[in-house]
MDTraj code that builds the backbone (N, CA, C; nanometers):
import mdtraj as md
import numpy as np

residues = "UNK UNK UNK UNK UNK UNK UNK UNK UNK UNK UNK UNK UNK UNK UNK UNK UNK UNK UNK UNK UNK UNK UNK UNK UNK UNK UNK UNK UNK UNK UNK UNK UNK UNK UNK UNK UNK UNK UNK UNK UNK UNK UNK UNK UNK UNK UNK UNK UNK UNK UNK UNK UNK UNK UNK UNK UNK UNK UNK UNK UNK UNK UNK UNK".split()
xyz = np.array([
    [-0.6636, -16.9535, -12.0929],
    [-0.6176, -17.0170, -12.2148],
    [-0.4698, -17.0521, -12.1983],
    [-0.4350, -17.1733, -12.2354],
    [-0.2971, -17.2183, -12.2225],
    [-0.2111, -17.1736, -12.3397],
    [-0.0817, -17.1918, -12.3247],
    [0.0135, -17.1507, -12.4274],
    [-0.0077, -17.2275, -12.5576],
    [-0.0449, -17.3550, -12.5479],
    [-0.0686, -17.4341, -12.6697],
    [-0.1867, -17.3787, -12.7478],
    [-0.2923, -17.3437, -12.6765],
    [-0.4101, -17.2867, -12.7416],
    [-0.3766, -17.1520, -12.8056],
    [-0.3021, -17.0692, -12.7331],
    [-0.2632, -16.9388, -12.7878],
    [-0.1782, -16.9546, -12.9136],
    [-0.0830, -17.0462, -12.9099],
    [0.0027, -17.0708, -13.0252],
    [-0.0789, -17.1229, -13.1430],
    [-0.1714, -17.2138, -13.1162],
    [-0.2570, -17.2684, -13.2215],
    [-0.3407, -17.1584, -13.2860],
    [-0.4004, -17.0736, -13.2062],
    [-0.4832, -16.9653, -13.2595],
    [-0.3996, -16.8656, -13.3391],
    [-0.2801, -16.8343, -13.2898],
    [-0.1924, -16.7434, -13.3618],
    [-0.1529, -16.8037, -13.4972],
    [-0.1211, -16.9342, -13.4965],
    [-0.0802, -17.0020, -13.6184],
    [-0.1928, -17.0026, -13.7211],
    [-0.3137, -17.0309, -13.6769],
    [-0.4281, -17.0346, -13.7680],
    [-0.4562, -16.8970, -13.8281],
    [-0.4346, -16.7932, -13.7501],
    [-0.4648, -16.6583, -13.7985],
    [-0.3524, -16.5990, -13.8845],
    [-0.2364, -16.6621, -13.8873],
    [-0.1218, -16.6103, -13.9612],
    [-0.1474, -16.6149, -14.1112],
    [-0.1155, -16.5083, -14.1793],
    [-0.1314, -16.4997, -14.3252],
    [0.0049, -16.5052, -14.3916],
    [0.0138, -16.5830, -14.4976],
    [0.1396, -16.6042, -14.5683],
    [0.1984, -16.4723, -14.6176],
    [0.1143, -16.3820, -14.6667],
    [0.1642, -16.2593, -14.7278],
    [0.2256, -16.1607, -14.6280],
    [0.2129, -16.1850, -14.4981],
    [0.2760, -16.0967, -14.3998],
    [0.4119, -16.1498, -14.3534],
    [0.4473, -16.2688, -14.3972],
    [0.5766, -16.3259, -14.3583],
    [0.6895, -16.2586, -14.4362],
    [0.7970, -16.2237, -14.3684],
    [0.9135, -16.1675, -14.4390],
    [0.9731, -16.2719, -14.5337],
    [1.0293, -16.2260, -14.6438],
    [1.0848, -16.3171, -14.7442],
    [1.1922, -16.4082, -14.6857],
    [1.2741, -16.3568, -14.5935],
    [1.3790, -16.4420, -14.5363],
    [1.3198, -16.5558, -14.4527],
    [1.2040, -16.5338, -14.3902],
    [1.1367, -16.6401, -14.3141],
    [1.0847, -16.7466, -14.4100],
    [1.0284, -16.7040, -14.5213],
    [0.9778, -16.7984, -14.6225],
    [1.0929, -16.8809, -14.6786],
    [1.2011, -16.8148, -14.7154],
    [1.3160, -16.8862, -14.7732],
    [1.3771, -16.9848, -14.6747],
    [1.3942, -16.9416, -14.5500],
    [1.4505, -17.0298, -14.4478],
    [1.3582, -17.1479, -14.4209],
    [1.2286, -17.1245, -14.4180],
    [1.1319, -17.2322, -14.3960],
    [1.1394, -17.3364, -14.5073],
    [1.1507, -17.2900, -14.6311],
    [1.1615, -17.3825, -14.7447],
    [1.2852, -17.4702, -14.7306],
    [1.3967, -17.4103, -14.6903],
    [1.5214, -17.4872, -14.6720],
    [1.5032, -17.5920, -14.5631],
    [1.4398, -17.5545, -14.4520],
    [1.4202, -17.6487, -14.3412],
    [1.3259, -17.7624, -14.3812],
    [1.2220, -17.7307, -14.4561],
    [1.1287, -17.8348, -14.5019],
    [1.2012, -17.9320, -14.5948],
    [1.2761, -17.8793, -14.6908],
    [1.3503, -17.9662, -14.7825],
    [1.4541, -18.0496, -14.7087],
    [1.5196, -17.9912, -14.6092],
    [1.6177, -18.0638, -14.5293],
    [1.5512, -18.1789, -14.4544],
    [1.4356, -18.1516, -14.3962],
    [1.3618, -18.2556, -14.3232],
    [1.3243, -18.3702, -14.4163],
    [1.2713, -18.3368, -14.5325],
    [1.2351, -18.4414, -14.6293],
    [1.3590, -18.5158, -14.6783],
    [1.4680, -18.4417, -14.6952],
    [1.5919, -18.5025, -14.7440],
    [1.6508, -18.6057, -14.6499],
    [1.6260, -18.5927, -14.5216],
    [1.6753, -18.6939, -14.4277],
    [1.5676, -18.7961, -14.3915],
    [1.4407, -18.7576, -14.4021],
    [1.3323, -18.8482, -14.3634],
    [1.3171, -18.9632, -14.4633],
    [1.3182, -18.9313, -14.5910],
    [1.2966, -19.0367, -14.6905],
    [1.4085, -19.1410, -14.6911],
    [1.5344, -19.1006, -14.6974],
    [1.6401, -19.2029, -14.6898],
    [1.6407, -19.2747, -14.5545],
    [1.6094, -19.2011, -14.4470],
    [1.6080, -19.2616, -14.3142],
    [1.5027, -19.3695, -14.2993],
    [1.3934, -19.3574, -14.3741],
    [1.2864, -19.4571, -14.3673],
    [1.3328, -19.5911, -14.4235],
    [1.4321, -19.5898, -14.5091],
    [1.4827, -19.7143, -14.5676],
    [1.5971, -19.7737, -14.4855],
    [1.6476, -19.6983, -14.3911],
    [1.7555, -19.7430, -14.3039],
    [1.7009, -19.8478, -14.2056],
    [1.7880, -19.9289, -14.1503],
    [1.7474, -20.0326, -14.0551],
    [1.6729, -19.9731, -13.9362],
    [1.7251, -19.8659, -13.8808],
    [1.6592, -19.8021, -13.7663],
    [1.5232, -19.7472, -13.8074],
    [1.5163, -19.6839, -13.9232],
    [1.3896, -19.6307, -13.9722],
    [1.2853, -19.7390, -13.9926],
    [1.3255, -19.8526, -14.0446],
    [1.2326, -19.9640, -14.0652],
    [1.1859, -20.0206, -13.9313],
    [1.2757, -20.0260, -13.8335],
    [1.2386, -20.0742, -13.7003],
    [1.1353, -19.9811, -13.6375],
    [1.1582, -19.8523, -13.6484],
    [1.0623, -19.7553, -13.5931],
    [0.9271, -19.7696, -13.6615],
    [0.9272, -19.7872, -13.7922],
    [0.8017, -19.8047, -13.8662],
    [0.7265, -19.9280, -13.8173],
    [0.7967, -20.0385, -13.7959],
    [0.7313, -20.1604, -13.7458],
    [0.6723, -20.1391, -13.6068],
    [0.7467, -20.0723, -13.5189],
    [0.6990, -20.0473, -13.3829],
    [0.5742, -19.9599, -13.3858],
    [0.5755, -19.8569, -13.4668],
    [0.4596, -19.7674, -13.4763],
    [0.3381, -19.8433, -13.5274],
    [0.3579, -19.9309, -13.6245],
    [0.2457, -20.0103, -13.6771],
    [0.1912, -20.1048, -13.5703],
    [0.2793, -20.1629, -13.4889],
    [0.2359, -20.2538, -13.3821],
    [0.1587, -20.1766, -13.2750],
    [0.2109, -20.0609, -13.2365],
    [0.1447, -19.9793, -13.1327],
    [0.0092, -19.9306, -13.1814],
    [0.0016, -19.8964, -13.3074],
    [-0.1250, -19.8478, -13.3635],
    [-0.1547, -19.7065, -13.3199],
    [-0.2810, -19.6744, -13.3141],
    [-0.3225, -19.5405, -13.2760],
    [-0.4428, -19.4981, -13.3574],
    [-0.4799, -19.3754, -13.3422],
    [-0.5924, -19.3210, -13.4155],
    [-0.5527, -19.2983, -13.5616],
    [-0.6392, -19.3314, -13.6560],
    [-0.6041, -19.3134, -13.7970],
    [-0.6016, -19.1678, -13.8425],
    [-0.6571, -19.0778, -13.7644],
    [-0.6578, -18.9367, -13.8026],
    [-0.5646, -18.8580, -13.7120],
    [-0.5233, -18.7437, -13.7615],
    [-0.4377, -18.6560, -13.6816],
    [-0.5252, -18.5859, -13.5779],
    [-0.4616, -18.5421, -13.4693],
    [-0.5395, -18.4738, -13.3655],
    [-0.5573, -18.3286, -13.4001],
])
top = md.Topology()
chain = top.add_chain()
for i, resn in enumerate(residues, 1):
    res = top.add_residue(resn, chain, resSeq=i)
    for name in ("N", "CA", "C"):
        top.add_atom(name, md.element.get_by_symbol(name[0]), res)
traj = md.Trajectory(xyz[None], top)
């Protein structure tokens, strides 16, 4: 079994209630930070260019 498979299985088996509160709080901050830069960045010239390129390249409509 490869490291990706092991990590995936560990992630799936992880239960929210066993996470320390500081991990939960830090995760929330990181998620909000990511959203805070992603949404404005999508309206930026570079963000719009990336969106056009991704649409041209295409791909599978579902996540892997």
